[in-house]
C-alpha positions, 0 to 999 in steps of 0.5 A: 521500737523506741520512738524519739520525741522528734519522730513523735512530732513528725508529719507521719505521726501527726497525720496518723493521729489525725486519721485515728481520731477522725480529725482527717476524714478518710476511707477504711483503706487509709485507716488500715494504712495508718494502723499498718504504720503503727504495726510497723513500729511495734514489729520494727526491732524484731524485723530489723527495721528502724526510722531515720528521722533526719532522712525522712524529714530531709525528703519532706523538707526538700519540697518547700526548700527547693520547689515552688508551685509553677501554675495557678493561684499558688504559682511562685509559692513554696511547695509544702506537702499536704499531710497525706503526702508528707506521711508517705514521703516521710515513711518512704525515705525514713524507714531503713533496714538493718543494712541502712538501705530504704525499707520500701522499694514499692509503692502503690498510691491511688487517689482521685484526679487533681490531687497532686500526683504529677507535681509530687512525683516530679518533686520525688524524682528530683529529690532522688536524683540529687539527695539519694547520692546514687551515682548515675541514678536514672529516673523514668516516668513510665506510661502507656504513651510517651506523651503521658509520661512527659506530663510528669517530666515536664512538671519537673522541667518547670520546677527547674526552668519556670520564671517562678521556680526556685533558683537553687535547683539550677545552681545546685546542678540541674539542667534540662535538655530536649528529652532528659533532665540531668543532675551533674553532681551525681551524673543522674538523669530523668526521662519519660518512657512510653510503651510507644517510645522508640527504644527501651534499651540501656535502661538502668532504673533507680526510680520507676514511676508507673504513671496512671497505672490504670491506663496500662494495657499490660505490664510491659513498661513496668516489667522492663523498668523493674527488671532494669533496677535489680543492680541498684542498691535501693530502687523504688517502683512507685505506682501512682494512679487514679481508678479506671474503667477496666475491671480486668486491667493489670492495675486492678489485678495488682490492686487486689493483691495489694489490698490482700497485704493491706488487710493482713491476709498476705505480708510484704514488709517492703510495700507501702500502700495508700488507697484514697477511696470511698468505703463499700456502701458509701453514697457517692453523691454525698459530699461528705464522702468525697473527702475520702478520695480527695485528700488535697481538698483544703490544700489547693483543691477546691471542693466547689470544682468537684461539685461543678463536675458532679452537676455536669454528670447529673445533667448528662448521666453518661458522664457519671462513670467518668465522674466516679473514676476521676473524681471519686477514685472508684473503679467502674466497669466501662459501659459497652453501650451508651444508655443501659437497657435497664435504664431504657426499659424503665421508660416502657409503658404498656401502650402508647396513649395516642391522645397525647399527640393530639393534645400536646402536639408532636415533632417528626423525624425522617431518616431514609438510610440506604434503599436496602436498609431500615428506614425510620420515621419517628414521631415524638410528642411534646411534653405532657403535663408532667414532662413525659414524651411519647415515641411512636416509631415506624420502621420500613425494610424491603421484603425480599431482603428480610431473610438475608438481613436476619442472618447478617444482623442476627436479629428476627426481622421476620418476627418483627414484621409478623408482630407489626413492629416492622413494615415490609415493602415489596421488592428488594429496596425500600419503597418510599411510597409506603413511607410517604403514605404512612406519613400522609395518613398519620400527619394530622392524627399525630398533630405534627408541628414539623418533620425534621429531615436529614438533607443528605438522604431525604431531600427529594422526599422532603420536597415532595412532602412540602409540596403536599402542604406538610411542614418540613425542615432540614436537620443538620447532623453536625456535632455542634448542632446535634450535641445538645438534643443528644444530651437532652435525650440521654437526660430524659431517658435516665429520668424516665420521661422518654416513654416507649412501648418496648419496641424491640427494634428501638431497643436493638438500635439503642444497644448499638449506640456509641458516643463520640465526644470532641474536645469541646464536650460536644457529643454525637451518636455513632455505631462504633468502629467495629459494628460487629453485630450489624446494628442500626441506629437510625431510630435513635437518631430520629428521636434525637432529631425530633427532640431537636426540632421540638427544642428549637425556637419559634419559626419566625426567629429562626431555629436553633437546631433546624430551620423550616423550609418552604417550596421557594426557600430550601435551607441547606 
């Protein structure tokens, strides 16, 4: 195909050349997308395709001519597409087939979070409602939940109704209603559509935006939209997404098929592909590689904000998968447990050096659980000269329930007793005298500063220990209190500073821990909703409580995580 001067000077060629010569840093798959663009040009005449420069530029120019940014520091300014966005928009709307219809009817566009997905899709929707000149065009944003779909739809509303919006949209015929946007000149409309929407009947989609495709459990919404568009002259299905944490998801499977096309093993002349991600073998911690997944850096996205999220993830390793998926656009298999076993076992030592407790001091924690369950008493040493802490756990269970517990929990209670990992107390309930005897006999040798106790099940024993002259404090398990020591436990475990002797009960309990995170980023360990394996987590909770006690301020100023009790003053 002969290329005109206008096409040569188009945003598409400018971006393609910048990727080719390395001016713009991208990953392998964007380089392949650019080479595919040049291949399209080479094969255009033979396959009956051509570029309509005016149509491509009309779509690109729609954004700054009709749209203003509506939030943040750029609010009120014209919406100029970044080079990678202009490359895609120009190609989608500029390439035509022999009948004068759009060449591309399907798009797969994957990029990291905060790289302009929502605003660009909202703008594309408004453009197709107006300048496509398709009478009765219906544009849908399809998501797993209608609330998610409304994010893009709401951005389109803001483009029309915001105080800083461009008034041209209203004067040309756009009007917003409770659940839809209408364009009067073509009788077109835009609506959000979720898997939970009350009805999906009567759909005749012209543009189907499959929003955050990685979150879709199946293709119900997508297939409904695609099947509804078969009577349209030039429909578009636009998959827009960030990577996710389900490697078996419909999105991941679709991406695998898309990559087959991108790499030339399969062919689809009507599919446009843009995958902004790191290359295999790239160091995810190297900032230079972050540009590959974040093409909007320098065009509204601040690299420093990504740095801040990286620091959070490094300080709290359970956030690393989220950082990789959201900010580096990497597929990461969702962890089934909080701290992987391989990380935990890197903290293993052959034997606990008990002199560390005598030399550096320690904090204890007591969780009595129910009388028929495992009771835990944990001692945690203060950090030694290199920052290592050592865990000495004591676990108790009723002897008469061992056989039943072994079957119910599917773990070898009897072996644990025989090996000395578990103390079996006579009878069918835990004999708390055995627990107290263990604490009494080890209190001084462990050099315990204080014992942290859970008020809800340890109040009586705590009072008895106080009466015997031991220092005991109630430890609140409210999420706002327990969050910080939980994060510190995680950090120390990843750093290899939470030393243990491979106690199989602790290992089993850790494998049952799931993290709950609230809106304020506070975290708390729990068993998970199903707890199918009957796993207990008391020992891990005990370590966190002891760590919280260790990290509290001096007694005379009041504890940050717990407050010491006396016989006359019990803190509730």
